[in-house]
N, C-alpha and C positions, 0 to 999 in steps of 0.2 A: 715601534714607531718608525716610519719611513725615513726620517731625517737622520736617525742614528746609524743607518746602513750606508750612508754616503761616504765617499772618500774624504770629502771636505763638507762641512755644514753650510752648503751654498745652494741656493735655488736661483736659477737663471730667470730673471723677471720677464714676463711676457711683454714684448715691446711692439707697438703698432707699426706695421710696415717694415719691421726688422726681424722678428722671430718667425721662423718657419720650420718645416720638418728637418732640413739639414742641420740647422743650429741645435734644435732640441735633441736630435740623435747624437750629434757630436758632443754635446754637453753630457748626455747620459753615458756615452761610451767613455768619457773622461772621468766619470765618477761623481758628477753632481746631478741635480735634478733640473731638467730643462722644461720650459713651458712656452706656450704661444697663445696669442689671442685668436679665438675662433674666427673673428671678423677679418683676419689676415687672409683667410681663404675666401675666394670670391663668391661662394655659394655654400649652402648647407651640404650639398652633395660633395663639393670639393673638400669641405671640412671633414666629412666622413672619410674621404679618401686619404687625407693627411693623417688622420688618426690611425687608419689601417697601416699606412706606410711606416709611421713611427713605431707602432707596436710590433710590426714585422721586422724592423731593422734593429731594434734593441733586444737584448737578451730577455728571455721569459721572466716576468716578474719585476723587471727594472722599472723604477718609478718615473713618471713624467706627468705633465699636466697641461690643462688648457684654461684660458681666461674667458669668462662670459660677461658681457656688459649687460647688467640687469637694469634696463631702462626702457620706458615706453617707446623710445625712438628706435630701439633694436627690434625690428620686426622678425628677426630670425631667432630670437631667444628660445622660444618654445621648441622649435625644430632642432636647434643646435643642442639644447639640453637632452632631447630624445636621442641624439647621436651619442652624447656622453654616456647615457644610461645603457644604450645598446652595446657600446664598445667597452663599457666598464672602465672609463678613464680613471686612473688611480687618484689624481688630484684635480679638483675643480676649484678655481679661484674666481669669485664674483667681485664685480666692481659696481659702485654707485649704490643701488638698493640691495638689501640683504634679505631676499625673500625666503620664507620658511619652506615653500614648496620645492625650491631648488635644493635646500639643505636635506630635506627628507628624501628626495629622489636620489641624491648622491650617496647619502649615508645608507640608504636602503639596499644598495648593491655592494656596500662595503668600502666605498670610496671616501676620501677625505675632502670635506668642503671647507675652504678657507675664504674669508671675506677681507678685502683690503679696506683699511680705515685710515683716516687722517686726524681723528680726534678721539679722546677718551669716551665721549658720549656716543660716538658712532660705534666704538668697540663694544660698549654695553648693549647697544641695540642689536648688533649683529649676533652676539651670543644669545640674546633673548629670542632671536629668530632661529636658533638651532645650529649655527655654524660650528664646525668641529674645531676651528682655530681661526687665527687672525694674521693678517699681514699688516704690520704697522708701517705706514708710508710717512716717514718723518721729513723734516726740513732737509733740503739738499738732494732729494730724489729727482730723477728725471721725470718729465711729464707732470701730471697733476700731483703735486707734493703738499704735505702738510706744513705747519708752521712750528711744530714742537721739536725740541731737541730729541734725537734718537734715544739718548740715555734717560731723559726725563720721561719720555713716552713709554719706554719699556718698563721702567720701574713702577710707574703708576698702574699700568695694566696688570703687571704681575701681582699687584696687591689683591686683585679679585679674580684672576684667571690663571690656572696652573697648566692649562692645555697647550697644544701646539701654537707656537708664536714665531713669526718671521719678522725681520726688521730690515727696512730699506731706508737709504738716505745718505748718498755720497760715499757708499762703501765700494771701493775699487781695488783694495789691496788685501793680502792675506792678513796683515795686522788688523785691518778693519773688521775682517771676519772674526778674528779672535776677540776683538773688543765687543762685537755684538754678542758673542757667546758669554763674555764676562758680564754683560749687561743683563743676562738672564733669558735670552731667547734661544730657540732651538737651531735656527739657521739664519744666515744673512741673505737678503734679497738683493741680488746683483744684476743690474741691467746694463748701464752705460759701458761698462768694461768690455761687453761682448758686441757692441755695435760694430767695431772694426774687424771682427772675426771674419775669416774668409767664408765661413758658412752662413753668415747673416744675409738678410735680404736688403740691407741698407745700400742705397746708391753710392757711387764713388764720392759724390759731393758731400754726403753726410760723413763718410769715413774721413775724408780729408779735413773737414772742419773739426772733427773729434780730435784728430792727431795734433792739431795746431792750438787747441784750447786748454785753458786752465780754469780754476774755480772762479776767477774774476770775470771770465767770459760767459758766465751763465746769467741770463736775464730772467727774472721772475715777473710775470705779468698775466693778468686775466684777459688782456685785450683780444687775443686771437681765438680763444675757445670759450670765453665766458666764465672760466674758472681759473684761478691763479695756477700757472704752470711754469716750469723751467725750460728755457730755450737757449740755443746757441746764439750768442751775440752776433757772430759773423753772418748768420742767416737773416737776422733782423736788419743788419746794415745792408746786406745784399739786396734786400727788398726795398731799399731807399728810405729807410726809417732811421731816426736817431734814437738809440736805446735810452739816452739820457732825457729825452723829451716825450716819451710815450705817454698818451693819456692815462690818467690814474684809474679811471673807471673801467668796468668790464664792457665788452662789446654788446652785451645784452642790455646795457643801460642806454636808453634812447638818446641821452644827452652826450654820449661818448662817441666821437667820430670812429667809424669802423673802416679799417683798411680794405678797400674793395679788391676782390679777387685773390687775396692772400689766404692760403689754406694752412691751418695749423697741422703740423706733423709732415707736411709735404713741401711747402715753400718755407715755412718757419719751422726749423728742425729742433728737436728736443735732445737734451742731455742733462745729466745730474752733475752735482758739484765734484764728484770724484773723477771727472773727465780726464784730468792730468795723468791718471794711472795708465792710460793707453799711449804708447809711444810708437807703435807700428802696427801694420796689418799682420795678423798671425792667426793660426788655427785656434779653435776653441780648446783643443787639447793643450796647446802651448800656453794659453792663458791660464788654464787650470793648473798646469805644472808650476807656473810662476806664482800663482796664488798659494799653492801648497808650500813652496819654498819660503815665501814671505811669512806664511802662517807659522811654520816650524821655527823660523828665525825669531819671530816675535815671541813665541812660547819659550824659547831658550833664554831670551833676554830677561824675561820676567820671573822665570822659575829658578830655584836654587840649582847649583851645578849638579847635573846627573838626574834631577827630578823630572825634567822634560822627557 
């Protein structure tokens, strides 16, 4: 299993407008598994070029992955999937719908197909559609997050699924990675911690807000994308809105006023509740070094002397 070969059981989550080839390669060289959304590349041709670049810069056989948005609005889905099949991308993570044709295509060339889910019901459906494994996106994750506690979510899914399982939701420290393992998953899904990495595509505005934020600075609202998501309070305030008085309904609700001209992920910036783990701009390798130090310190704390 690919996750057992990692330096740390960590998968760098694919972040829209943040994850690109440099970050994925840096994460892979540091000993974890990096991923990026296909739509971060401006075209399917560019996506193929990114895949070639990543595969060429990482050691042969090193794992990495891409995220495909499986929705009718993604007109590139079929073409981007064809790129994944042609390049034999090691790990493909799908979001929204869990189509059997994608699972069959990825597993057909020996790849791993994971589907991200926010509820137990969605987890069952994804497995019914043939997914190799699951990404449990729990409460506290950046972007579109679920409402379930990470520990409750992992425990319930493990009752009926023994395969590959990742867990995300406010994990920004090595101790959090160890806690995810203790909860029964194979690896932690870590995104926000890498937004300030020097190799990320995040603009300086996003990095600066991350470094100033804590868990209380994360606002959960469906207003900007139609689905409940976690955003940085500072970006909401910067847009001239009061986080305390945001309309309760989603923007897709015709009775809910929609902020004109404000774009989720661009004007209103995302982060997870583990945001306080980032204190400075540093390389992905330095971040992984810190995660490993914290991981081993946490293991030593909980294990009998000498057992760790």
